[in-house]
C-alpha positions as CSV (number, residue, x, y, z in Angstrom):
1,M,-5.4,-6.5,27.1
2,G,-8.9,-5.1,27.5
3,Y,-10.4,-7.5,25.0
4,I,-9.2,-10.4,27.2
5,F,-10.9,-8.9,30.2
6,V,-14.2,-8.5,28.2
7,F,-13.9,-12.0,27.0
8,L,-13.4,-13.4,30.5
9,I,-16.4,-11.3,31.8
10,G,-18.5,-12.8,28.9
11,F,-17.3,-16.3,29.8
12,G,-18.2,-15.8,33.4
13,L,-21.6,-14.5,32.6
14,A,-22.2,-17.4,30.2
15,V,-21.2,-19.9,32.9
16,T,-23.4,-18.3,35.5
17,G,-26.4,-18.2,33.2
18,G,-25.9,-21.8,32.1
19,V,-25.5,-23.1,35.6
20,T,-28.6,-21.2,36.7
21,L,-30.7,-22.6,33.8
22,I,-29.5,-26.1,34.7
23,A,-30.3,-25.5,38.4
24,Y,-33.8,-24.4,37.6
25,L,-34.4,-27.6,35.7
26,N,-34.9,-29.2,39.1
27,F,-38.3,-27.6,39.1
28,L,-39.5,-30.0,36.4
29,P,-39.6,-33.1,38.6
30,A,-41.4,-31.0,41.2
31,G,-44.4,-30.7,38.9
32,L,-43.8,-27.8,36.6
33,S,-44.4,-28.3,32.9
34,W,-42.0,-27.1,30.2
35,S,-44.2,-24.1,29.4
36,D,-44.2,-23.2,33.1
37,Y,-40.4,-23.6,33.1
38,F,-39.9,-21.2,30.2
39,I,-42.3,-18.7,31.6
40,F,-40.4,-18.8,34.9
41,I,-36.9,-18.4,33.4
42,T,-38.1,-15.4,31.3
43,G,-38.8,-13.6,34.5
44,R,-35.5,-14.2,36.1
45,I,-32.7,-11.7,35.3
46,E,-29.9,-14.2,35.9
47,C,-31.1,-16.4,33.1
48,Y,-30.3,-13.6,30.7
49,F,-26.6,-13.9,31.6
50,L,-26.1,-16.9,29.2
51,P,-27.0,-15.1,26.0
52,L,-25.3,-11.8,27.2
53,G,-22.1,-13.7,27.9
54,I,-22.2,-15.5,24.5
55,I,-22.7,-12.2,22.7
56,L,-19.8,-10.6,24.6
57,M,-17.5,-13.4,23.7
58,A,-18.6,-13.4,20.1
59,I,-18.0,-9.7,19.8
60,V,-14.5,-10.1,21.2
61,I,-13.7,-13.1,19.0
62,Y,-15.0,-11.5,15.7
63,R,-13.6,-8.0,16.5
64,F,-10.0,-9.2,17.2
65,P,-9.5,-12.4,15.2
66,N,-5.8,-11.9,14.4
67,N,-4.3,-10.6,17.6
68,P,-1.4,-12.7,19.0
């Protein structure tokens, strides 16, 4: 039961981080370059939720592959 909870937390973090990265793409039409965009998102903590969520989901999937 606990691994389902960890998987759902990872999924939520991945969704939050992905939506945040997409939302920050709106800065590109405002005049930021791609390099400025990447520098900006490396300084934002919520942008690290996407890889953290993917890692959590991968750990749960590979740790418990045969559970019903």
